[in-house]
C-alpha positions as CSV (number, residue, x, y, z in Angstrom):
1,M,15.4,27.4,-1.9
2,Q,16.9,23.9,-1.5
3,S,17.5,21.8,-4.5
4,R,15.8,18.4,-4.4
5,T,17.8,15.4,-5.3
6,V,16.2,13.0,-7.7
7,P,16.0,9.4,-6.4
8,M,17.8,6.7,-8.5
9,R,15.1,4.5,-10.0
10,T,15.7,1.2,-11.6
11,Y,12.2,0.5,-13.0
12,D,12.9,-3.2,-12.6
13,R,9.8,-4.3,-10.7
14,T,7.8,-7.0,-12.5
15,W,4.0,-6.9,-12.7
16,D,4.0,-10.1,-10.6
17,E,5.9,-8.3,-7.9
18,I,3.4,-5.4,-8.0
19,E,0.5,-7.9,-7.9
20,T,2.1,-9.7,-4.9
21,M,2.5,-6.4,-3.1
22,L,-1.1,-5.5,-3.7
23,S,-2.2,-8.9,-2.3
24,R,-0.1,-8.4,0.7
25,A,-1.4,-4.9,1.3
26,E,-5.0,-6.2,1.0
27,A,-4.3,-9.0,3.5
28,A,-2.7,-6.5,5.9
29,E,-5.7,-4.2,5.6
30,R,-8.0,-7.1,6.5
31,M,-5.7,-7.8,9.5
32,W,-6.0,-4.2,10.7
33,I,-9.8,-4.4,10.3
34,D,-9.9,-7.5,12.5
35,S,-7.5,-5.8,15.0
36,Y,-9.8,-2.8,15.1
37,L,-12.9,-5.0,15.8
38,N,-11.0,-6.9,18.5
39,S,-9.8,-3.7,20.1
40,K,-13.4,-2.4,20.0
41,N,-14.7,-5.5,21.8
42,L,-12.0,-5.0,24.4
43,Q,-12.8,-1.3,24.7
44,D,-9.1,-0.6,23.8
45,I,-9.3,3.0,22.5
46,E,-5.6,3.2,21.7
47,G,-5.7,-0.1,19.9
48,Q,-8.7,1.1,17.8
49,K,-6.8,4.3,16.9
50,D,-3.7,2.4,15.9
51,A,-5.7,-0.1,13.8
52,A,-7.8,2.6,12.1
53,R,-4.7,4.7,11.3
54,N,-2.9,1.7,9.8
55,K,-6.0,0.5,7.9
56,K,-6.4,4.0,6.4
57,A,-2.8,4.2,5.3
58,L,-3.1,0.9,3.6
59,E,-6.2,2.2,1.7
60,G,-3.8,4.7,0.0
61,V,-1.2,2.0,-0.7
62,I,-3.9,-0.3,-2.2
63,K,-5.3,2.5,-4.4
64,A,-1.9,3.5,-5.6
65,L,-1.0,-0.1,-6.6
66,Q,-4.4,-0.6,-8.3
67,W,-3.7,2.6,-10.2
68,V,-0.3,1.4,-11.3
69,L,-1.8,-1.8,-12.5
70,G,-4.4,0.1,-14.5
71,E,-7.3,-1.4,-12.6
72,E,-10.6,-0.4,-14.2
73,G,-12.5,2.3,-12.2
74,V,-9.5,3.4,-10.0
75,E,-9.0,7.1,-10.1
76,N,-5.7,8.9,-9.6
77,P,-4.7,8.1,-6.0
78,L,-3.8,11.7,-5.4
79,H,-7.4,12.8,-5.7
């Protein structure tokens, strides 16, 4: 069994940085939704797949950041 190295963590992110990251993730999610709809109108299946995949990934990022911030009603992002 391989031993796992523990990453060095500084714990120096501010709440403002985390809030900013959340806002950027939400904006990126909206951009991917628009990209999906545009690709759908153009009948671009690959564009739709790419946009859907990226939008779905951002859902996880958003939920994790909301959880870190203690947002009411946000469950554990691993469930």
